N, CA, C and O atoms as a Maestro MAE file, in Angstrom:
{
 s_m_m2io_version
 :::
 2.0.0
}

f_m_ct {
 s_m_title
 :::
 protein
 m_atom[320] {
  # First column is atom index #
  i_m_mmod_type
  r_m_x_coord
  r_m_y_coord
  r_m_z_coord
  i_m_residue_number
  s_m_chain_name
  s_m_pdb_residue_name
  s_m_pdb_atom_name
  i_m_atomic_number
  :::
  1 25 11.353 -45.059 27.000 1 A "UNK " " N  " 7
  2 3 11.230 -44.657 25.624 1 A "UNK " " CA " 6
  3 2 12.333 -45.277 24.812 1 A "UNK " " C  " 6
  4 15 13.505 -45.078 25.131 1 A "UNK " " O  " 8
  5 25 12.005 -46.037 23.752 2 A "UNK " " N  " 7
  6 3 13.020 -46.574 22.912 2 A "UNK " " CA " 6
  7 2 13.121 -45.739 21.644 2 A "UNK " " C  " 6
  8 15 12.167 -45.052 21.278 2 A "UNK " " O  " 8
  9 25 14.229 -45.787 20.991 3 A "UNK " " N  " 7
  10 3 14.419 -45.019 19.796 3 A "UNK " " CA " 6
  11 2 15.008 -45.857 18.663 3 A "UNK " " C  " 6
  12 15 15.918 -46.651 18.899 3 A "UNK " " O  " 8
  13 25 14.546 -45.709 17.535 4 A "UNK " " N  " 7
  14 3 15.031 -46.422 16.352 4 A "UNK " " CA " 6
  15 2 16.503 -46.006 16.016 4 A "UNK " " C  " 6
  16 15 16.848 -44.825 16.050 4 A "UNK " " O  " 8
  17 25 17.290 -46.947 15.715 5 A "UNK " " N  " 7
  18 3 18.629 -46.602 15.283 5 A "UNK " " CA " 6
  19 2 18.755 -46.805 13.785 5 A "UNK " " C  " 6
  20 15 18.428 -47.845 13.214 5 A "UNK " " O  " 8
  21 25 19.276 -45.681 13.167 6 A "UNK " " N  " 7
  22 3 19.409 -45.656 11.690 6 A "UNK " " CA " 6
  23 2 20.920 -45.585 11.366 6 A "UNK " " C  " 6
  24 15 21.733 -44.986 12.070 6 A "UNK " " O  " 8
  25 25 21.206 -46.238 10.258 7 A "UNK " " N  " 7
  26 3 22.515 -45.995 9.623 7 A "UNK " " CA " 6
  27 2 22.578 -44.642 8.917 7 A "UNK " " C  " 6
  28 15 21.537 -44.012 8.731 7 A "UNK " " O  " 8
  29 25 23.707 -44.197 8.535 8 A "UNK " " N  " 7
  30 3 23.782 -42.875 7.752 8 A "UNK " " CA " 6
  31 2 23.009 -42.996 6.503 8 A "UNK " " C  " 6
  32 15 22.298 -42.062 6.132 8 A "UNK " " O  " 8
  33 25 23.110 -44.130 5.809 9 A "UNK " " N  " 7
  34 3 22.420 -44.279 4.511 9 A "UNK " " CA " 6
  35 2 20.861 -44.314 4.730 9 A "UNK " " C  " 6
  36 15 20.096 -43.756 3.943 9 A "UNK " " O  " 8
  37 25 20.447 -44.980 5.806 10 A "UNK " " N  " 7
  38 3 19.001 -44.993 6.087 10 A "UNK " " CA " 6
  39 2 18.471 -43.644 6.477 10 A "UNK " " C  " 6
  40 15 17.416 -43.243 5.985 10 A "UNK " " O  " 8
  41 25 19.134 -42.942 7.316 11 A "UNK " " N  " 7
  42 3 18.600 -41.591 7.806 11 A "UNK " " CA " 6
  43 2 18.529 -40.632 6.620 11 A "UNK " " C  " 6
  44 15 17.628 -39.794 6.561 11 A "UNK " " O  " 8
  45 25 19.452 -40.741 5.686 12 A "UNK " " N  " 7
  46 3 19.365 -39.812 4.560 12 A "UNK " " CA " 6
  47 2 18.262 -40.174 3.556 12 A "UNK " " C  " 6
  48 15 17.788 -39.316 2.812 12 A "UNK " " O  " 8
  49 25 17.874 -41.397 3.542 13 A "UNK " " N  " 7
  50 3 16.773 -41.876 2.681 13 A "UNK " " CA " 6
  51 2 15.392 -41.646 3.205 13 A "UNK " " C  " 6
  52 15 14.426 -41.768 2.451 13 A "UNK " " O  " 8
  53 25 15.247 -41.304 4.517 14 A "UNK " " N  " 7
  54 3 13.903 -41.059 5.107 14 A "UNK " " CA " 6
  55 2 13.335 -39.770 4.486 14 A "UNK " " C  " 6
  56 15 14.030 -38.768 4.317 14 A "UNK " " O  " 8
  57 25 12.012 -39.853 4.150 15 A "UNK " " N  " 7
  58 3 11.353 -38.733 3.513 15 A "UNK " " CA " 6
  59 2 10.172 -38.191 4.263 15 A "UNK " " C  " 6
  60 15 9.903 -36.990 4.218 15 A "UNK " " O  " 8
  61 25 9.488 -39.023 4.929 16 A "UNK " " N  " 7
  62 3 8.274 -38.599 5.706 16 A "UNK " " CA " 6
  63 2 8.210 -39.221 7.027 16 A "UNK " " C  " 6
  64 15 8.830 -40.255 7.274 16 A "UNK " " O  " 8
  65 25 7.395 -38.550 7.980 17 A "UNK " " N  " 7
  66 3 7.224 -39.099 9.300 17 A "UNK " " CA " 6
  67 2 5.976 -38.423 9.864 17 A "UNK " " C  " 6
  68 15 5.394 -37.575 9.187 17 A "UNK " " O  " 8
  69 25 5.561 -38.754 11.030 18 A "UNK " " N  " 7
  70 3 4.461 -38.174 11.785 18 A "UNK " " CA " 6
  71 2 4.984 -37.647 13.151 18 A "UNK " " C  " 6
  72 15 5.899 -38.246 13.717 18 A "UNK " " O  " 8
  73 25 4.452 -36.602 13.657 19 A "UNK " " N  " 7
  74 3 4.844 -36.129 14.994 19 A "UNK " " CA " 6
  75 2 4.290 -37.176 16.017 19 A "UNK " " C  " 6
  76 15 3.209 -37.739 15.847 19 A "UNK " " O  " 8
  77 25 5.077 -37.387 17.052 20 A "UNK " " N  " 7
  78 3 4.717 -38.406 18.089 20 A "UNK " " CA " 6
  79 2 3.638 -37.790 19.021 20 A "UNK " " C  " 6
  80 15 3.486 -36.569 19.060 20 A "UNK " " O  " 8
  81 25 2.930 -38.592 19.731 21 A "UNK " " N  " 7
  82 3 1.959 -38.121 20.695 21 A "UNK " " CA " 6
  83 2 2.611 -37.224 21.817 21 A "UNK " " C  " 6
  84 15 1.990 -36.300 22.343 21 A "UNK " " O  " 8
  85 25 3.842 -37.543 22.131 22 A "UNK " " N  " 7
  86 3 4.547 -36.771 23.162 22 A "UNK " " CA " 6
  87 2 4.826 -35.338 22.599 22 A "UNK " " C  " 6
  88 15 4.710 -34.365 23.343 22 A "UNK " " O  " 8
  89 25 5.200 -35.200 21.264 23 A "UNK " " N  " 7
  90 3 5.463 -33.878 20.645 23 A "UNK " " CA " 6
  91 2 4.158 -33.086 20.638 23 A "UNK " " C  " 6
  92 15 4.181 -31.880 20.886 23 A "UNK " " O  " 8
  93 25 3.031 -33.722 20.365 24 A "UNK " " N  " 7
  94 3 1.725 -33.068 20.316 24 A "UNK " " CA " 6
  95 2 1.427 -32.566 21.750 24 A "UNK " " C  " 6
  96 15 0.925 -31.451 21.895 24 A "UNK " " O  " 8
  97 25 1.706 -33.320 22.776 25 A "UNK " " N  " 7
  98 3 1.407 -32.933 24.119 25 A "UNK " " CA " 6
  99 2 2.283 -31.733 24.541 25 A "UNK " " C  " 6
  100 15 1.844 -30.915 25.349 25 A "UNK " " O  " 8
  101 25 3.518 -31.618 24.005 26 A "UNK " " N  " 7
  102 3 4.376 -30.541 24.466 26 A "UNK " " CA " 6
  103 2 4.094 -29.289 23.684 26 A "UNK " " C  " 6
  104 15 4.102 -28.193 24.246 26 A "UNK " " O  " 8
  105 25 3.832 -29.430 22.330 27 A "UNK " " N  " 7
  106 3 3.643 -28.314 21.457 27 A "UNK " " CA " 6
  107 2 2.367 -28.440 20.702 27 A "UNK " " C  " 6
  108 15 2.177 -29.344 19.889 27 A "UNK " " O  " 8
  109 25 1.475 -27.492 20.993 28 A "UNK " " N  " 7
  110 3 0.170 -27.502 20.282 28 A "UNK " " CA " 6
  111 2 0.309 -27.031 18.857 28 A "UNK " " C  " 6
  112 15 1.282 -26.353 18.528 28 A "UNK " " O  " 8
  113 25 -0.604 -27.360 18.030 29 A "UNK " " N  " 7
  114 3 -0.652 -26.880 16.616 29 A "UNK " " CA " 6
  115 2 0.169 -27.631 15.569 29 A "UNK " " C  " 6
  116 15 0.161 -27.279 14.389 29 A "UNK " " O  " 8
  117 25 0.926 -28.740 16.046 30 A "UNK " " N  " 7
  118 3 1.648 -29.513 15.142 30 A "UNK " " CA " 6
  119 2 0.691 -30.311 14.186 30 A "UNK " " C  " 6
  120 15 -0.397 -30.726 14.586 30 A "UNK " " O  " 8
  121 25 1.124 -30.498 12.964 31 A "UNK " " N  " 7
  122 3 0.244 -31.244 12.030 31 A "UNK " " CA " 6
  123 2 0.051 -32.676 12.431 31 A "UNK " " C  " 6
  124 15 0.999 -33.337 12.857 31 A "UNK " " O  " 8
  125 25 -1.151 -33.167 12.303 32 A "UNK " " N  " 7
  126 3 -1.499 -34.580 12.622 32 A "UNK " " CA " 6
  127 2 -1.233 -35.487 11.433 32 A "UNK " " C  " 6
  128 15 -1.111 -36.702 11.593 32 A "UNK " " O  " 8
  129 25 -1.142 -34.912 10.246 33 A "UNK " " N  " 7
  130 3 -0.860 -35.665 9.080 33 A "UNK " " CA " 6
  131 2 0.639 -35.882 8.879 33 A "UNK " " C  " 6
  132 15 1.452 -35.285 9.585 33 A "UNK " " O  " 8
  133 25 1.015 -36.750 7.899 34 A "UNK " " N  " 7
  134 3 2.414 -36.998 7.584 34 A "UNK " " CA " 6
  135 2 3.088 -35.758 7.102 34 A "UNK " " C  " 6
  136 15 2.531 -35.016 6.293 34 A "UNK " " O  " 8
  137 25 4.300 -35.513 7.592 35 A "UNK " " N  " 7
  138 3 5.121 -34.361 7.167 35 A "UNK " " CA " 6
  139 2 6.340 -34.801 6.398 35 A "UNK " " C  " 6
  140 15 6.752 -35.958 6.480 35 A "UNK " " O  " 8
  141 25 6.907 -33.902 5.667 36 A "UNK " " N  " 7
  142 3 8.166 -34.173 4.991 36 A "UNK " " CA " 6
  143 2 9.307 -33.881 5.902 36 A "UNK " " C  " 6
  144 15 9.303 -32.877 6.614 36 A "UNK " " O  " 8
  145 25 10.339 -34.790 5.891 37 A "UNK " " N  " 7
  146 3 11.543 -34.530 6.767 37 A "UNK " " CA " 6
  147 2 12.740 -34.649 5.913 37 A "UNK " " C  " 6
  148 15 12.759 -35.310 4.875 37 A "UNK " " O  " 8
  149 25 13.773 -33.962 6.405 38 A "UNK " " N  " 7
  150 3 15.121 -33.953 5.724 38 A "UNK " " CA " 6
  151 2 16.158 -33.955 6.894 38 A "UNK " " C  " 6
  152 15 16.132 -33.123 7.801 38 A "UNK " " O  " 8
  153 25 17.079 -34.972 6.791 39 A "UNK " " N  " 7
  154 3 18.103 -35.069 7.796 39 A "UNK " " CA " 6
  155 2 18.866 -33.775 7.845 39 A "UNK " " C  " 6
  156 15 19.255 -33.253 6.800 39 A "UNK " " O  " 8
  157 25 19.103 -33.216 9.074 40 A "UNK " " N  " 7
  158 3 19.896 -32.030 9.186 40 A "UNK " " CA " 6
  159 2 21.324 -32.342 9.747 40 A "UNK " " C  " 6
  160 15 22.345 -32.046 9.126 40 A "UNK " " O  " 8
  161 25 21.320 -32.956 10.957 41 A "UNK " " N  " 7
  162 3 22.651 -33.277 11.524 41 A "UNK " " CA " 6
  163 2 22.362 -34.170 12.688 41 A "UNK " " C  " 6
  164 15 21.197 -34.399 13.010 41 A "UNK " " O  " 8
  165 25 23.393 -34.691 13.340 42 A "UNK " " N  " 7
  166 3 23.385 -35.441 14.552 42 A "UNK " " CA " 6
  167 2 23.715 -34.509 15.701 42 A "UNK " " C  " 6
  168 15 24.517 -33.590 15.536 42 A "UNK " " O  " 8
  169 25 23.099 -34.733 16.891 43 A "UNK " " N  " 7
  170 3 23.433 -33.824 18.006 43 A "UNK " " CA " 6
  171 2 23.110 -34.608 19.313 43 A "UNK " " C  " 6
  172 15 22.417 -35.626 19.305 43 A "UNK " " O  " 8
  173 25 23.640 -34.084 20.402 44 A "UNK " " N  " 7
  174 3 23.438 -34.730 21.730 44 A "UNK " " CA " 6
  175 2 22.169 -34.062 22.260 44 A "UNK " " C  " 6
  176 15 22.023 -32.840 22.277 44 A "UNK " " O  " 8
  177 25 21.296 -34.910 22.675 45 A "UNK " " N  " 7
  178 3 20.029 -34.468 23.318 45 A "UNK " " CA " 6
  179 2 20.206 -34.495 24.784 45 A "UNK " " C  " 6
  180 15 20.126 -35.572 25.374 45 A "UNK " " O  " 8
  181 25 20.442 -33.384 25.425 46 A "UNK " " N  " 7
  182 3 20.819 -33.324 26.832 46 A "UNK " " CA " 6
  183 2 19.649 -33.795 27.712 46 A "UNK " " C  " 6
  184 15 19.905 -34.350 28.780 46 A "UNK " " O  " 8
  185 25 18.388 -33.603 27.321 47 A "UNK " " N  " 7
  186 3 17.264 -34.098 28.088 47 A "UNK " " CA " 6
  187 2 17.284 -35.595 28.220 47 A "UNK " " C  " 6
  188 15 17.119 -36.097 29.332 47 A "UNK " " O  " 8
  189 25 17.478 -36.350 27.138 48 A "UNK " " N  " 7
  190 3 17.482 -37.765 27.143 48 A "UNK " " CA " 6
  191 2 18.813 -38.352 27.331 48 A "UNK " " C  " 6
  192 15 18.934 -39.570 27.466 48 A "UNK " " O  " 8
  193 25 19.874 -37.513 27.350 49 A "UNK " " N  " 7
  194 3 21.315 -37.884 27.471 49 A "UNK " " CA " 6
  195 2 21.673 -38.946 26.434 49 A "UNK " " C  " 6
  196 15 22.115 -40.043 26.774 49 A "UNK " " O  " 8
  197 25 21.470 -38.593 25.149 50 A "UNK " " N  " 7
  198 3 21.877 -39.532 24.130 50 A "UNK " " CA " 6
  199 2 22.011 -38.749 22.786 50 A "UNK " " C  " 6
  200 15 21.414 -37.685 22.618 50 A "UNK " " O  " 8
  201 25 22.775 -39.281 21.881 51 A "UNK " " N  " 7
  202 3 22.928 -38.698 20.534 51 A "UNK " " CA " 6
  203 2 21.656 -39.044 19.712 51 A "UNK " " C  " 6
  204 15 21.161 -40.169 19.793 51 A "UNK " " O  " 8
  205 25 21.167 -38.148 18.978 52 A "UNK " " N  " 7
  206 3 20.025 -38.298 18.113 52 A "UNK " " CA " 6
  207 2 20.172 -37.542 16.845 52 A "UNK " " C  " 6
  208 15 20.986 -36.625 16.737 52 A "UNK " " O  " 8
  209 25 19.349 -37.943 15.837 53 A "UNK " " N  " 7
  210 3 19.314 -37.205 14.606 53 A "UNK " " CA " 6
  211 2 18.446 -36.010 14.738 53 A "UNK " " C  " 6
  212 15 17.445 -36.019 15.455 53 A "UNK " " O  " 8
  213 25 18.829 -34.975 14.042 54 A "UNK " " N  " 7
  214 3 17.930 -33.716 13.942 54 A "UNK " " CA " 6
  215 2 17.358 -33.682 12.566 54 A "UNK " " C  " 6
  216 15 18.075 -33.915 11.593 54 A "UNK " " O  " 8
  217 25 16.121 -33.407 12.454 55 A "UNK " " N  " 7
  218 3 15.456 -33.291 11.125 55 A "UNK " " CA " 6
  219 2 14.849 -31.925 10.911 55 A "UNK " " C  " 6
  220 15 14.313 -31.340 11.852 55 A "UNK " " O  " 8
  221 25 14.914 -31.409 9.722 56 A "UNK " " N  " 7
  222 3 14.145 -30.306 9.373 56 A "UNK " " CA " 6
  223 2 12.787 -30.820 8.940 56 A "UNK " " C  " 6
  224 15 12.721 -31.782 8.176 56 A "UNK " " O  " 8
  225 25 11.684 -30.208 9.405 57 A "UNK " " N  " 7
  226 3 10.389 -30.750 9.165 57 A "UNK " " CA " 6
  227 2 9.553 -29.737 8.412 57 A "UNK " " C  " 6
  228 15 9.448 -28.571 8.795 57 A "UNK " " O  " 8
  229 25 8.961 -30.218 7.325 58 A "UNK " " N  " 7
  230 3 8.210 -29.303 6.435 58 A "UNK " " CA " 6
  231 2 6.748 -29.736 6.282 58 A "UNK " " C  " 6
  232 15 6.447 -30.929 6.261 58 A "UNK " " O  " 8
  233 25 5.830 -28.741 6.174 59 A "UNK " " N  " 7
  234 3 4.385 -29.094 6.060 59 A "UNK " " CA " 6
  235 2 4.033 -29.492 4.586 59 A "UNK " " C  " 6
  236 15 3.110 -30.264 4.329 59 A "UNK " " O  " 8
  237 25 4.797 -28.939 3.674 60 A "UNK " " N  " 7
  238 3 4.482 -29.251 2.234 60 A "UNK " " CA " 6
  239 2 5.753 -29.619 1.503 60 A "UNK " " C  " 6
  240 15 6.768 -29.963 2.109 60 A "UNK " " O  " 8
  241 25 5.672 -29.534 0.128 61 A "UNK " " N  " 7
  242 3 6.719 -30.066 -0.743 61 A "UNK " " CA " 6
  243 2 7.905 -29.073 -0.944 61 A "UNK " " C  " 6
  244 15 8.999 -29.471 -1.343 61 A "UNK " " O  " 8
  245 25 7.660 -27.813 -0.663 62 A "UNK " " N  " 7
  246 3 8.788 -26.934 -0.855 62 A "UNK " " CA " 6
  247 2 9.313 -26.400 0.489 62 A "UNK " " C  " 6
  248 15 8.637 -26.408 1.518 62 A "UNK " " O  " 8
  249 25 10.641 -25.910 0.394 63 A "UNK " " N  " 7
  250 3 11.286 -25.580 1.622 63 A "UNK " " CA " 6
  251 2 10.729 -24.301 2.356 63 A "UNK " " C  " 6
  252 15 11.164 -23.987 3.464 63 A "UNK " " O  " 8
  253 25 9.807 -23.610 1.746 64 A "UNK " " N  " 7
  254 3 9.235 -22.449 2.404 64 A "UNK " " CA " 6
  255 2 8.192 -22.813 3.454 64 A "UNK " " C  " 6
  256 15 7.704 -21.950 4.183 64 A "UNK " " O  " 8
  257 25 7.847 -24.133 3.524 65 A "UNK " " N  " 7
  258 3 6.861 -24.596 4.489 65 A "UNK " " CA " 6
  259 2 7.543 -25.180 5.719 65 A "UNK " " C  " 6
  260 15 6.948 -26.015 6.400 65 A "UNK " " O  " 8
  261 25 8.748 -24.777 6.020 66 A "UNK " " N  " 7
  262 3 9.457 -25.257 7.193 66 A "UNK " " CA " 6
  263 2 8.730 -24.995 8.483 66 A "UNK " " C  " 6
  264 15 8.411 -23.850 8.804 66 A "UNK " " O  " 8
  265 25 8.458 -26.085 9.250 67 A "UNK " " N  " 7
  266 3 7.812 -26.013 10.509 67 A "UNK " " CA " 6
  267 2 8.872 -25.733 11.613 67 A "UNK " " C  " 6
  268 15 8.664 -24.917 12.510 67 A "UNK " " O  " 8
  269 25 10.011 -26.448 11.501 68 A "UNK " " N  " 7
  270 3 11.071 -26.297 12.501 68 A "UNK " " CA " 6
  271 2 12.031 -27.461 12.415 68 A "UNK " " C  " 6
  272 15 11.864 -28.344 11.574 68 A "UNK " " O  " 8
  273 25 13.009 -27.474 13.254 69 A "UNK " " N  " 7
  274 3 13.969 -28.553 13.382 69 A "UNK " " CA " 6
  275 2 13.728 -29.322 14.689 69 A "UNK " " C  " 6
  276 15 13.678 -28.732 15.768 69 A "UNK " " O  " 8
  277 25 13.587 -30.592 14.575 70 A "UNK " " N  " 7
  278 3 13.168 -31.457 15.727 70 A "UNK " " CA " 6
  279 2 14.105 -32.650 15.849 70 A "UNK " " C  " 6
  280 15 14.632 -33.184 14.873 70 A "UNK " " O  " 8
  281 25 14.279 -33.035 17.113 71 A "UNK " " N  " 7
  282 3 15.019 -34.261 17.376 71 A "UNK " " CA " 6
  283 2 14.159 -35.418 16.946 71 A "UNK " " C  " 6
  284 15 12.931 -35.348 16.893 71 A "UNK " " O  " 8
  285 25 14.913 -36.556 16.622 72 A "UNK " " N  " 7
  286 3 14.251 -37.792 16.234 72 A "UNK " " CA " 6
  287 2 13.152 -38.238 17.098 72 A "UNK " " C  " 6
  288 15 12.137 -38.743 16.618 72 A "UNK " " O  " 8
  289 25 13.332 -38.056 18.434 73 A "UNK " " N  " 7
  290 3 12.225 -38.573 19.342 73 A "UNK " " CA " 6
  291 2 10.899 -37.853 19.214 73 A "UNK " " C  " 6
  292 15 9.886 -38.374 19.681 73 A "UNK " " O  " 8
  293 25 10.860 -36.726 18.627 74 A "UNK " " N  " 7
  294 3 9.621 -36.032 18.352 74 A "UNK " " CA " 6
  295 2 8.829 -36.532 17.119 74 A "UNK " " C  " 6
  296 15 7.730 -36.057 16.830 74 A "UNK " " O  " 8
  297 25 9.429 -37.506 16.407 75 A "UNK " " N  " 7
  298 3 8.858 -37.973 15.232 75 A "UNK " " CA " 6
  299 2 8.686 -39.554 15.307 75 A "UNK " " C  " 6
  300 15 9.421 -40.241 16.016 75 A "UNK " " O  " 8
  301 25 7.743 -40.041 14.586 76 A "UNK " " N  " 7
  302 3 7.506 -41.496 14.566 76 A "UNK " " CA " 6
  303 2 7.017 -41.858 13.206 76 A "UNK " " C  " 6
  304 15 6.734 -40.994 12.375 76 A "UNK " " O  " 8
  305 25 6.914 -43.186 12.972 77 A "UNK " " N  " 7
  306 3 6.347 -43.731 11.739 77 A "UNK " " CA " 6
  307 2 7.145 -43.231 10.483 77 A "UNK " " C  " 6
  308 15 6.532 -42.742 9.535 77 A "UNK " " O  " 8
  309 25 8.420 -43.346 10.476 78 A "UNK " " N  " 7
  310 3 9.338 -42.970 9.430 78 A "UNK " " CA " 6
  311 2 9.140 -43.772 8.131 78 A "UNK " " C  " 6
  312 15 8.940 -44.985 8.188 78 A "UNK " " O  " 8
  313 25 9.195 -43.109 6.961 79 A "UNK " " N  " 7
  314 3 9.008 -43.780 5.689 79 A "UNK " " CA " 6
  315 2 10.104 -43.220 4.715 79 A "UNK " " C  " 6
  316 15 10.532 -42.069 4.799 79 A "UNK " " O  " 8
  317 25 10.498 -44.087 3.836 80 A "UNK " " N  " 7
  318 3 11.422 -43.598 2.821 80 A "UNK " " CA " 6
  319 2 10.642 -43.047 1.594 80 A "UNK " " C  " 6
  320 15 11.254 -42.588 0.630 80 A "UNK " " O  " 8
  :::
 }
 m_bond[319] {
  # First column is bond index #
  i_m_from
  i_m_to
  i_m_order
  :::
  1 1 2 1
  2 2 3 1
  3 3 4 2
  4 3 5 1
  5 5 6 1
  6 6 7 1
  7 7 8 2
  8 7 9 1
  9 9 10 1
  10 10 11 1
  11 11 12 2
  12 11 13 1
  13 13 14 1
  14 14 15 1
  15 15 16 2
  16 15 17 1
  17 17 18 1
  18 18 19 1
  19 19 20 2
  20 19 21 1
  21 21 22 1
  22 22 23 1
  23 23 24 2
  24 23 25 1
  25 25 26 1
  26 26 27 1
  27 27 28 2
  28 27 29 1
  29 29 30 1
  30 30 31 1
  31 31 32 2
  32 31 33 1
  33 33 34 1
  34 34 35 1
  35 35 36 2
  36 35 37 1
  37 37 38 1
  38 38 39 1
  39 39 40 2
  40 39 41 1
  41 41 42 1
  42 42 43 1
  43 43 44 2
  44 43 45 1
  45 45 46 1
  46 46 47 1
  47 47 48 2
  48 47 49 1
  49 49 50 1
  50 50 51 1
  51 51 52 2
  52 51 53 1
  53 53 54 1
  54 54 55 1
  55 55 56 2
  56 55 57 1
  57 57 58 1
  58 58 59 1
  59 59 60 2
  60 59 61 1
  61 61 62 1
  62 62 63 1
  63 63 64 2
  64 63 65 1
  65 65 66 1
  66 66 67 1
  67 67 68 2
  68 67 69 1
  69 69 70 1
  70 70 71 1
  71 71 72 2
  72 71 73 1
  73 73 74 1
  74 74 75 1
  75 75 76 2
  76 75 77 1
  77 77 78 1
  78 78 79 1
  79 79 80 2
  80 79 81 1
  81 81 82 1
  82 82 83 1
  83 83 84 2
  84 83 85 1
  85 85 86 1
  86 86 87 1
  87 87 88 2
  88 87 89 1
  89 89 90 1
  90 90 91 1
  91 91 92 2
  92 91 93 1
  93 93 94 1
  94 94 95 1
  95 95 96 2
  96 95 97 1
  97 97 98 1
  98 98 99 1
  99 99 100 2
  100 99 101 1
  101 101 102 1
  102 102 103 1
  103 103 104 2
  104 103 105 1
  105 105 106 1
  106 106 107 1
  107 107 108 2
  108 107 109 1
  109 109 110 1
  110 110 111 1
  111 111 112 2
  112 111 113 1
  113 113 114 1
  114 114 115 1
  115 115 116 2
  116 115 117 1
  117 117 118 1
  118 118 119 1
  119 119 120 2
  120 119 121 1
  121 121 122 1
  122 122 123 1
  123 123 124 2
  124 123 125 1
  125 125 126 1
  126 126 127 1
  127 127 128 2
  128 127 129 1
  129 129 130 1
  130 130 131 1
  131 131 132 2
  132 131 133 1
  133 133 134 1
  134 134 135 1
  135 135 136 2
  136 135 137 1
  137 137 138 1
  138 138 139 1
  139 139 140 2
  140 139 141 1
  141 141 142 1
  142 142 143 1
  143 143 144 2
  144 143 145 1
  145 145 146 1
  146 146 147 1
  147 147 148 2
  148 147 149 1
  149 149 150 1
  150 150 151 1
  151 151 152 2
  152 151 153 1
  153 153 154 1
  154 154 155 1
  155 155 156 2
  156 155 157 1
  157 157 158 1
  158 158 159 1
  159 159 160 2
  160 159 161 1
  161 161 162 1
  162 162 163 1
  163 163 164 2
  164 163 165 1
  165 165 166 1
  166 166 167 1
  167 167 168 2
  168 167 169 1
  169 169 170 1
  170 170 171 1
  171 171 172 2
  172 171 173 1
  173 173 174 1
  174 174 175 1
  175 175 176 2
  176 175 177 1
  177 177 178 1
  178 178 179 1
  179 179 180 2
  180 179 181 1
  181 181 182 1
  182 182 183 1
  183 183 184 2
  184 183 185 1
  185 185 186 1
  186 186 187 1
  187 187 188 2
  188 187 189 1
  189 189 190 1
  190 190 191 1
  191 191 192 2
  192 191 193 1
  193 193 194 1
  194 194 195 1
  195 195 196 2
  196 195 197 1
  197 197 198 1
  198 198 199 1
  199 199 200 2
  200 199 201 1
  201 201 202 1
  202 202 203 1
  203 203 204 2
  204 203 205 1
  205 205 206 1
  206 206 207 1
  207 207 208 2
  208 207 209 1
  209 209 210 1
  210 210 211 1
  211 211 212 2
  212 211 213 1
  213 213 214 1
  214 214 215 1
  215 215 216 2
  216 215 217 1
  217 217 218 1
  218 218 219 1
  219 219 220 2
  220 219 221 1
  221 221 222 1
  222 222 223 1
  223 223 224 2
  224 223 225 1
  225 225 226 1
  226 226 227 1
  227 227 228 2
  228 227 229 1
  229 229 230 1
  230 230 231 1
  231 231 232 2
  232 231 233 1
  233 233 234 1
  234 234 235 1
  235 235 236 2
  236 235 237 1
  237 237 238 1
  238 238 239 1
  239 239 240 2
  240 239 241 1
  241 241 242 1
  242 242 243 1
  243 243 244 2
  244 243 245 1
  245 245 246 1
  246 246 247 1
  247 247 248 2
  248 247 249 1
  249 249 250 1
  250 250 251 1
  251 251 252 2
  252 251 253 1
  253 253 254 1
  254 254 255 1
  255 255 256 2
  256 255 257 1
  257 257 258 1
  258 258 259 1
  259 259 260 2
  260 259 261 1
  261 261 262 1
  262 262 263 1
  263 263 264 2
  264 263 265 1
  265 265 266 1
  266 266 267 1
  267 267 268 2
  268 267 269 1
  269 269 270 1
  270 270 271 1
  271 271 272 2
  272 271 273 1
  273 273 274 1
  274 274 275 1
  275 275 276 2
  276 275 277 1
  277 277 278 1
  278 278 279 1
  279 279 280 2
  280 279 281 1
  281 281 282 1
  282 282 283 1
  283 283 284 2
  284 283 285 1
  285 285 286 1
  286 286 287 1
  287 287 288 2
  288 287 289 1
  289 289 290 1
  290 290 291 1
  291 291 292 2
  292 291 293 1
  293 293 294 1
  294 294 295 1
  295 295 296 2
  296 295 297 1
  297 297 298 1
  298 298 299 1
  299 299 300 2
  300 299 301 1
  301 301 302 1
  302 302 303 1
  303 303 304 2
  304 303 305 1
  305 305 306 1
  306 306 307 1
  307 307 308 2
  308 307 309 1
  309 309 310 1
  310 310 311 1
  311 311 312 2
  312 311 313 1
  313 313 314 1
  314 314 315 1
  315 315 316 2
  316 315 317 1
  317 317 318 1
  318 318 319 1
  319 319 320 2
  :::
 }
}
């Protein structure tokens, strides 16, 4: 599994993404449409043994629609 590498400026500019097929296989009920993302922090992912970005993921435009916080590998198709 490869992972996109983002600079700090790029990661903060990302606004939307989709959940990956792997994320859908692991957790049922995730939205299939594009979701709003907001960079949260960087952290070590012990499962994949690498540093990754963590994103807060939202179903809608306001912060009350928070789905959860996910590692970068759970998301794909990033857009600014």
